[in-house]
C-alpha positions, 0 to 999 in steps of 0.5 A, a space after each residue: 845883681 841882687 840874685 848874685 848878692 843873695 847867692 853869695 850871702 847864703 853861701 857864707 851862711 852855709 859855711 857854718 851849716 856845713 861845719 855844724 853837720 858833725 856830731 863831734 863838732 857840736 859836742 866840742 862847741 857844747 864843751 867849749 861853751 863851759 870855758 876854754 880847754 886844751 886839745 888834750 882836755 877835749 880829747 880826754 872828755 870826748 874819748 877822741 884822739 888828739 889828732 881827731 879833736 885837732 882836725 875838728 877844731 881846725 874846721 870850727 876855727 875856719 868857720 870862725 866859731 872858735 879861736 885859740 891861743 898858746 899857753 905854754 906848750 898847750 893850745 887853748 881853744 874857746 868860743 869865738 863869741 858868746 853868741 855861739 853858746 846862745 846858738 847851741 842852746 837854741 839848737 838844743 831846744 829846737 831839737 827837743 821840740 821837733 825831734 821825737 828821737 831827742 826826747 826819747 834819748 833824753 828820757 831813756 838815759 835818765 831812766 838809768 838813774 834814780 827817778 827824779 823830777 827836775 826843779 824849775 829855774 824860777 822855783 829854784 831862784 825863789 827857794 834860794 832867795 828864801 834860803 831853803 836850798 843849796 845850789 851845787 855846781 858839780 862841773 870841774 873847777 875851771 868851768 865854775 871859775 869861767 862862769 856859774 849861777 850866782 850863789 852856787 858852790 863848787 864841788 866837782 863830781 869826783 870830790 863830792 864824797 870827800 866834801 859830803 860832811 860840809 853840806 848842810 843837813 837841814 837844806 835840800 841840795 840842788 845839783 847842776 852841771 853843763 845843761 840838759 844833756 850832762 849827766 853829772 848832776 843826775 849822778 850827784 843827785 843819785 849819790 846824795 839820795 843814797 846817803 839820805 840827803 834830800 836832793 834834786 836836779 836842775 836841768 839847765 846850766 849856766 847859759 840856760 840860766 842867763 837866758 832865763 834871767 835876760 828874758 825875765 828882765 826884758 819882760 819886766 821892762 816891757 811891763 
């Protein structure tokens, strides 16, 4: 009886494993971790057809990783639970730790941009507290509205040139976007540096920041 129970249990876990075997579905989960989006929005960001996005979302829905609702003529998808976003962060970290290919791909893509050393989260929070830096969220405004690092100001990448004059000239600008594999922050830093503005990139995104804060709080409670 115990053997049957375990077989059934791991068969259910395998449903999620099978669902996550698609690179495109992993990308969709990463995007939805930033906030709810329509099928059309996801198709535009990923370069997939609406039909393909819908098919992948249906598979994710069947595995109960996403949920949907109607908003006018659009179907809006979001993560079923915040724990799905936590899982994606863990997957990223495990991939970087265990797969040399991931590390190399990450290094290669950043070499196409101005050489930049990312600022550490702990250092960022300390310097923000001292008023030394301005944290810039370059994601779309709807993602900023869904959730952002406290103290960050929202200037989407495509609006950066228009709002350049509003940035303080006496402080360093730290840009962040959707996390380690989002290049909008690297592009923002490259552009700001070309204009003579001191800038650096925060590699982490909102969910990585939340994990950092939670771990810091837990460690203090233990002490």
